[in-house]
N, C-alpha and C positions, 0 to 999 in steps of 0.2 A: 564877489563873494557867490550871487546866486549862479553866476556860469560855474564856477569850482563844484560847486554842491549837484549842478546839472551834469558835468561831465564823471562825477563821482557815482550819480544814481546809473550812468550808461555805462559805465568800467564795470560797473557793481552787476548789472543786467546781462551785459556782455558776458562776464565771466559766469555766471550761475547759469545762463543758457548754454554754454561751452562744457561747463563741467557736467550737467544733464546729459548732453549729447555724447561727453566722454563715455560717462558710467555706463550710459546706454551701450555704446561700443563695446567697452570693458567686460562687464556685467551680463551682457544680453548678447549682443552679436556675434564677438570673438566666441567667448563659449561653445555658442551654437555650429559654426563655424566648423571649431576642433570637434565636437561633437558627431558632424557628421562626415566626418573625414573619420573618425575611428569608427563609425558605423559600417562606413565602406568598408576600409580596411579588413576590418573584422568578420563582416558578413558574408554567409554562403552565398554562393552568385546567384540561385532561383529558392528566398526563403520563402516558405507557406505563407498563402493569407487564410484570411478567416472564413470556412464556408457562410451559406446564408444561415444556418441551422446556428454556426456558431456565433454571429454574428447577431442575433435574436437574443441568443443566451447571456453573450456580454452586454446589451443593453439592459436585460432584465437582470445578474448581475449588478450594475452600477444602479440602477434604478433603486432594488434593494437595500442600499447602502452596506454591501457583501464587503468591500475595501476598507470601512471603517474599522473593522477587525481583523481583517486577513490581509496582510502583506503581498505584494507581489514582488519582492525584491530581497533577494539573498545576499548577504553582505559580505566582503571579504576577509570574514573573520571564522576561527578556525569551530567556534562553536558552530554558525549558522552553516556552515558546510558540513560537520558531520550530521546533522539532523535533517537539513534541507536539500543537502545537493551543489553541484557547481553554482559558482555565485554568479548572479542575474549579470550578464553584458550588454550595451545600449543597443546592439543591433536585435537584441531579442524582441525587443517593444518599440521598434522601426513604425509598425503600423497602428500601434496604441494611440487613439484621440477620442477622448481625453484618456489621461494613461490614468491606471489604477495601482499604483504601485503602495497605496496605503498609508496608514498614518499611525497606527496602533496593531500591534500584533497580539491581541487579546487573543485569537484563533492560531494555527498555524500559519505559515506562509505557504502558498498554494502556488509558487512560481512551478515547481515541478511534479503536480498533482496528476497529471496524467497518467493514467496507467497503476498509480496507485493501490487505488480503490477498484472496486469490481464496480458495475452500476448499479445491481440491486441493494449495494452496502449504501451509496451515495442517494439513490432515493429512498431510502429507508431512513438515512440521515436527515434529507431533506423535511421529512414527511414528521419526523419525532427524535432530534437531535439525540434526547437522553435516553431514550431506547437503545441507542450504538453506543454512545459516552454519558455514562451516567453521570460523570460531574460536568456535562458541557454547560456553557451559557448561552449558545445560538439559541434565538427564537425557531419555532417550527412554522413551516409553510405547506400545511395543509390544504390550503385553498389552488397550489398545484398540483392536487392527485384528485380523484374521483372516489374517496372514500378511503383508501386503502394504500401502502406504500408502493402494492405491486400493479397499481393501477395510476400511472403518472400523466397528464396532461402534455399535450405540447410543447407549452409552456417547461414545465419540467424538464422535458426532455432536451430543448433549447439550451437551460442551465446545463444540464449533465454536458451536452455537447460540447461546451464554450469551457469546463472545466477539463474537459478530456483533451483540450487543446492545448493547455498550459503546460508548456515545457517540450513540449511534441516536435519543433522546428529544432530545440537543442540538440536534442536526444538524436534525429533523423541525422543532425549536421555529421555525426560518425565521426571515426578517428581525423580523418583529412580535415574537418570543419575546427576541428580541437588543435589540431595543429597547426591551420593559420591562426586562430584566436592568438594561440601561445604565441606563435611570431610578433602578434601585432600587441602585445602585455605584457610587462615586465612582472604582473602580480599574479600571472599564471604559474608559475612556479611555486609559489606557498601554495594556491589552492590545489595544486595536484596532491602535493604533500598531505593536505587534509582530507581532502574528499575520498573514501573509499568507493564511489561511484560514481565518476565524472561527470557524466551526462544526464544520468536521471537521481531520481527521489530514495535516499537511502533505504525508505520503506517500501520500495516498489519488490515486490513478491520475485522471487526466482527459483528456479528449478533445481539449481545444483548450486554448492557453493561450501565453503568453510563455516564452523562454526565452533564455540568454544564450549568444554565444559568443564573449564575450571572452576574447583568449590573454595568459595570464599567463606573462611570462617570468621563470624560475626562472634558479639560476647555471648555466649549461649544458646543453645538450639530454641528455644522458645523464642527469642528475635529474631532467628533468622524465619522460623514460622510464619511471626506475625507480618515479617515483611513481606514473604511472599504471600500472606494472603492480603495483605492491603493493595498488594501491586495487583491480585488475582480481581480486588473489589473495583478497582479503577480502570483497567482498563479490559478486560476480560468478562464480567458478569454481565455486560448489556447483551452479549451474543451467545456468551454459553451458559448462562443463568447462575444465578448463587448457589446453587446444588451441583453446578458442572454437568446438567441434565439436558444440558444444548437447547433451555426453554426460555430463554433470556427475553426481555422484551422486544429487541432487536431482532430477535431470531427470525418470526412471522414474514418479512420482508425479503429476506437471504433464499436462495439458490447456488448451490447447495445447502441445505439445512448445516447450521455449527453442528462441528461433533459433542453427540454425547461422551462425556470423558470416562463417564462411570460403566460405560459399556464395553470399555476398551482396557487392556492392561499396555499402558506405553512405556518402550523404555527409556530413561531419561536421554540418552542421546537423540529420538525422536523428538521431544520437548524441545531439547537442545537448538538442534536444526530446523525446526518449527519456527521458532522464537527468534532467530535469528533471519531466517529467510523468508519466512511466511510460505504459504500453499498454494502457489500458482493456479489461476484456473476459478479461485476462491474468493470469498469475501476475506480471506485473514490476511492481513497484511505483515510486512516484516514487523518487526521492534529493534533495530539495530540502534536506534537512536535513544533507548534505556541502557541506564548504567549494567555492567555485566554484573554486578552486586544483585540488582534488582531483578535480570535474567536469571541469574544461578538460583534465587531467593525462591523464585517464581516454579522454576522448573522442578528444584526440591519440592516444592508444595505440591504440583501436579502427578509427581511421578511415585507409582504406589512403592514401596519398601519391600524389598525381594521375600519378605516373608508375609506379604501380603497378598502375593500375586495369588490367581486362581491355580487350583489343581487342573489339571486336565484329565478328562473321563476317559478310561480304556479302551480301544478301540476293540472291533471282533476283526479277525484276520480279513473271512469274505466280504466284509462291507467296508472295510479297507482298502482292498485290492479293487475292489468298484471306484470309491473315490477317488485312489489313484490316476486309476485308468481316465475318470470324468475329465480330472484336473488336467492334464496330459492333453487330452485333445480339445478342453475348450475354455482353460483358465488359466493356462503357461504361457500362451502369445500374449498377454498384456502383464500378467503378475509373476511371470518366470519361472521355469522350471523348479527352482528352487522358491519359491514363495518369495524373493527378494526385490518384486516390483520392476525387474528389467527384462520383459519378454522383449519380442520383437516388434511388437506393436507398440511399443511404451512411448518411445521417442516422438511418436505420430499424435499421442492425446493431448488434449488440452491441459488436463490434469494427470501428475503424476500415478500410476495403479497404486495400490498400497503395497507397502512394503511387510510381508506378516511376522517377518522378525523381528521389527520397530514396534507394529500394531499388534497386538493378540486379542481380537475381539472375542467376546462369550457367544455359545452357540446359536442362542437366540438372533442376536445381532447376524451373522452370517446367513442362517436360514432367511431372515428377512429381505436381506439384501439379495441374495439369490432370487427370491422367489418376486420381490416387488422389483428391484434393482434400486439403484440411489439416484432420485431426483436431481436436473443439474450437474448429473455427472455423464463419463460414456459409461459406467456400469449399467446397462438393460436388464430388464427382467430375463427368466431363464425358464418359464414355465413350460413356454410353448416347445422346447427343443428336450427337455432332462424331466423325467419320471420323479415322482417324489421320493421314490428310493434314492434313486442318483443325488437328489440335491441334498439328502438327510446323508449318504455316504460321503459327499464332498465336501460338506459343513464340517464332518466328524474330523476329515484328514487336514484342512484347514485349520483348524481346532488344535490339531495338537502338532500341526508342521510335520509330518512325515510326507516327503513327496516320493520318497522311492522305497 
């Protein structure tokens, strides 16, 4: 009897140890080998590693617990792809140890965050999140700054460097890399159908692109107006201010400053384009992750009705003639001969010049831009080259849109 019991214990012990070893092989070693092989097949030949600054920023990101609220793992779901971009693949995190995939998506996923927001936006957001995103629950990090969002410490610069690296390798892989990944993964077909921007975040601003001006008819005009106001307060007021004067709490740290929407008459097409594509070279991102109903209501809320648009003043013939000659000599190379923002130098600029057919600024705003320039943009002051009479004359031409 004792011998039988000892044999039973031995068999149970060996079986337990064998089961444990088998479990480790099946659940640990084998999936690891499969993952390594998938990474090898799908990875570009020379994937980018983090720089010294980016590595320091990653350590700070991990220390501050950012991964508790921000994931870095876009799933193969249509809702994820539409909002954040291409799903995360194994090779993108091959240098991550420990990984920072995150556990809860309280804040947005950051897998494709690189290039979505400008550096000044990130610094302002780190310094005071609710100044940029009014409903944010993210804690502030003023200790990373010397008293103001435009005075970051090296710690803040390192965090920004790491954030800017997120999604960079995937975007630089380009069409060749995507073709290689697609050949190695059957899931890529579904992802391509769902993703409007394959390599980058859908929120990344672009200089050109399509947009929708479809008007949605909700129940009553008041409901539509209230929806537009609600969307504005949730997403726009932090920068543009509650009265749309470009003086929101987050505006202080941004260059160029957010637009004063009361100083210009924007066409509805312009609002639709900006909401869908953002403004490249500024802190204004694209808002393609919002529903078209929300974007439509917001564009209606912001765009003035034709009956309320400003009446342009009459021009004195001699002054108009002077203004046209000044415009042709000094403004047309950027803003275009007809004011459409398509001058010969426009494509070389980080920010596209204003298209005065879509943006009609008031005379005072035009004079201020010509005399003082627009900080943070390619628009420089012209007082050293133009007389006051020439500035007044060209401002009148721009306001009246009479180029010839």
